[in-house]
N, C-alpha and C positions, 0 to 999 in steps of 0.2 A: 504494499500499500504506499509506503514511504517512497519507494522508487517511482511509483506513478506520479506522485505529487512533484518530485524533483524533475521528472521528465516533462510534466505539464508546465511547470514554471520555466524550465529551459526553453520549451517551445514558445511560450508567451514572450520571453525575452528576445528570442530570435525573430519572432514575428514582428514585434514592435520596433526592433532594431532595423529590420528590413523596411518597415513603413517610414521610419525616420530617415533612412538613407534615400528612399525613393522621394520623400518629400523635399529633402535638401538638394537633390540633384535637379538638373534642368529638365523641365517637362516639355521644353520645346522640341525635344526629340519626337515625341508622339505627334505633334502637329506637323513636323517635317515629314515624318513617315506618311502620315495621312495625305499630305499634299502631293508627295512624289511617287507614292506607290500605286496610284490609280492610273491605269492605262486607258486609252480610248476604248479598247475592247471591253474593259470592266465597266466603263461608264455606259456603253451601248447595252451591255448585258443588264445593267441596273435599270435602264429605261425600259427595256423589253419586259423585265420582271414586274416593274411597277405598273406599266400599262396593261399587262395581262392579269396580274394578281389583285391589284387594289380594287378594281370594279367587281371582280369575283368575290373578294372578301366582304365587300359591302353588301353585295347581293345575298350572300350566305347569312350575314348578321341580320338582314331584313327578314329572312325566312326563318330566323331563330335556330339555324344550324350552327351553333357555336363551336362544336367540337371540330368540324371541318374548317371553319374559319380560323380557329386557333391553330390548327396544323399549318395552314397557309401562312398565317402571321409568323409562326415559328420559323418557317423556311425563309421568309423575307427578312426577319430579324437576324437570322444566322448569316445571310448574305451580306446584310449591312455591316454586321460586326466583323466578318471576315475581311471585307474590303475597306475597312476603316471609315465607314460612314457612321461615326459614332452618334451624332445627334438623331439620325434616322433610326439607329438601332435602339436608342433610349425611348424614342417616341413609340416605336413598334412594340417594344416590351411593355410599356405602360398601357398600350391599348389591350394587349393580351391580359394584363392584370386587371383591367377595367371589367373584363368579361369572365374573370376567373371563376365566379360562382356558377355561371351558366356553362362554362367549358367543363369544369369538374375533372380535368385530366391533371393529376398531380405532377407528372413529368413536365408537361408544358409550363405549368406555373413555376416549377423549380428552375426550368431553363430560362424563363423570363427574369426571375430574380437573380440568377447567376449572371446573365448578360448585363443587367443593370449594375450589379456590383463590379464586375470586371470593367465595364465601359467607364463608369465613374472613376475607377481607380486609374485607368489609362489616361483619362483626361485630367487627372490631378485633383478631382473633387473627392478627397479622402473621407470626409464626413459622410457624404452620401454613399460612398463605397462601403464603409463599415455598416451603414444602416441596411443595405440591401444584400450584403454577403452573409 
């Protein structure tokens, strides 16, 4: 039991040391990556996804088919997060959480919370990252 407490305390010290290190380093790296890593093909893929999925998601929500809409929102959120569209990833995850009771899929809800925590962490909003992680 004592070893678990020591290990837990060690983990907490390492975790907060890492947070302090990340907070003191320059967060401009994330913004540079987000601006330079988007290629024209990624942008066209995003436009195709948005034009195809967003009307379909709205239609499913209007028909009260929240599980199917949640899965499409999850796909779109994953794309935004993968290609550094962080504001869109945050808004898509928040839309998923808005309908969490109707969706009822715990994996989708956990995925949305995870995306919010990671995205806020990568953008430097550590208070929000701790809240959602």
